[in-house]
C-alpha positions as CSV (number, residue, x, y, z in Angstrom):
1,M,0.0,0.0,0.1
2,N,1.6,3.4,-1.1
3,S,-1.2,5.4,0.2
4,H,1.2,7.0,2.7
5,K,2.3,9.1,-0.2
6,L,-1.2,10.8,-0.2
7,F,-0.4,12.9,2.6
8,K,2.2,15.6,2.2
9,I,3.7,18.1,4.5
10,T,3.5,21.7,3.2
11,K,5.7,24.7,4.1
12,K,2.7,25.9,6.3
13,D,2.6,22.5,8.1
14,I,6.3,22.8,8.7
15,A,6.0,26.3,10.2
16,K,3.2,25.0,12.4
17,Y,5.3,21.9,13.6
18,Q,8.3,24.0,14.2
19,L,6.3,26.1,16.6
20,L,5.0,23.0,18.3
21,I,8.6,21.6,18.5
22,D,9.8,24.7,20.1
23,K,7.2,24.3,22.8
24,I,8.2,20.7,23.7
25,D,9.1,20.5,27.4
26,L,12.3,18.4,27.7
27,N,11.2,17.4,31.3
28,Q,8.3,15.4,29.7
29,K,10.7,13.0,28.0
30,T,10.0,10.1,30.4
31,T,6.3,10.6,30.4
32,I,6.1,10.8,26.5
33,I,8.2,7.6,26.2
34,E,5.9,5.9,28.7
35,V,2.8,6.8,26.9
36,L,4.4,5.9,23.7
37,G,4.9,2.4,25.0
38,L,1.2,2.2,25.9
39,K,0.2,3.3,22.5
40,I,2.4,0.7,20.8
41,Q,1.2,-2.0,23.2
42,K,-2.4,-1.1,22.4
43,I,-1.7,-1.4,18.7
44,L,0.0,-4.7,19.2
45,D,-2.9,-6.0,21.4
46,D,-5.3,-5.1,18.6
47,G,-3.4,-7.3,16.3
48,N,-3.7,-7.5,12.4
49,L,-1.0,-4.7,12.1
50,N,-1.0,-2.9,8.7
51,V,2.2,-1.8,6.9
52,L,1.9,1.7,8.3
53,E,1.6,0.6,11.9
54,I,4.6,-1.7,11.5
55,K,6.7,1.2,10.0
56,L,5.7,3.6,12.8
57,I,6.5,1.1,15.5
58,E,9.8,0.4,13.9
59,D,10.5,4.3,13.6
60,M,9.4,4.8,17.2
61,A,11.9,2.1,18.3
62,S,14.7,3.8,16.3
63,L,13.7,7.2,17.9
64,V,13.8,5.8,21.4
65,Q,17.2,4.3,20.7
66,I,18.6,7.6,19.4
67,L,17.4,9.3,22.7
68,E,18.6,6.6,25.1
69,F,22.0,5.9,23.5
70,N,23.1,9.5,22.7
71,Q,23.2,11.5,25.8
72,N,24.6,14.6,24.2
73,L,22.1,15.3,21.6
74,P,21.4,18.9,20.8
75,K,18.2,20.1,22.5
76,K,16.6,20.8,19.0
77,V,17.1,17.1,18.0
78,I,15.6,15.9,21.4
79,K,12.6,18.2,20.9
80,M,12.1,17.0,17.4
81,V,12.0,13.4,18.5
82,L,9.7,14.1,21.4
83,F,7.4,16.0,19.0
84,A,7.4,13.0,16.6
85,M,6.6,10.7,19.4
86,S,3.8,13.0,20.7
87,Y,2.3,13.4,17.3
88,F,2.1,9.7,16.9
89,I,0.7,9.3,20.4
90,D,-2.1,11.9,19.7
91,E,-5.2,9.9,18.6
92,N,-6.9,13.0,17.1
93,D,-4.1,14.5,15.0
94,E,-4.6,15.8,11.5
95,I,-6.1,12.4,10.5
96,P,-7.8,10.6,13.5
97,D,-5.9,7.2,14.1
98,I,-9.4,5.4,14.2
99,I,-9.9,5.8,10.5
100,P,-9.1,2.4,9.0
101,E,-6.3,2.4,6.6
102,Y,-5.8,6.1,6.7
103,G,-5.5,7.1,10.3
104,Y,-1.8,6.8,10.4
105,L,-1.0,8.5,7.0
106,D,-0.3,11.8,8.8
107,D,1.7,10.1,11.5
108,I,4.0,8.2,9.2
109,T,4.4,11.4,7.1
110,V,5.3,13.5,10.2
111,V,7.5,11.0,11.6
112,S,9.4,10.5,8.4
113,W,9.9,14.2,8.1
114,V,11.3,14.4,11.5
115,M,13.7,11.4,10.9
116,E,14.9,13.0,7.8
117,E,15.4,16.3,9.5
118,I,17.3,14.8,12.4
119,K,19.5,12.7,10.0
120,Q,20.8,15.8,8.5
121,M,21.5,17.2,12.0
122,I,23.2,14.2,13.3
123,P,24.1,11.9,10.4
124,E,26.8,9.9,12.3
125,I,24.2,8.7,14.8
126,T,21.3,7.9,12.4
127,R,23.4,6.2,9.7
128,A,22.2,2.6,9.0
C-alpha cells in the first residue's frame, strides 16, 4: 500500500510543527516515552497490524534508541524526536487514528519528516 504518499507536508505545516517543536518540554521526555509504550502495546494488542503501523513502531523504536543511547544530543534534536513521538501518540491529530487504513497517514508522514531532519542534523548517529 503506497497510500502514505497521499499525505504531504507543506511549508505551512512545517512552520506550524516548528512552533510545536519549540514548545516541547524536555522534562516530559520520560512521560512521553511511557505513553508511547502504552500506545504501541495497544496497537500490538489489537493485532492485524498494517504496513503503516509496523513502520511507525519500527520508527518509534529507532527514535527511542537515538534518545537513550546518545546523551549529548542537541536540544533541538531531542525536541524534534519528542514531537514525533507526541504526534504519533495523539489519537486525534490531522487524520484521527481510528480511521481504518488512513488514520496513520499523517503520523507516518510527520515521523518520516522528523527522521529525515534529524538525520541531517546528526548523520553519524542515524546512519544505518
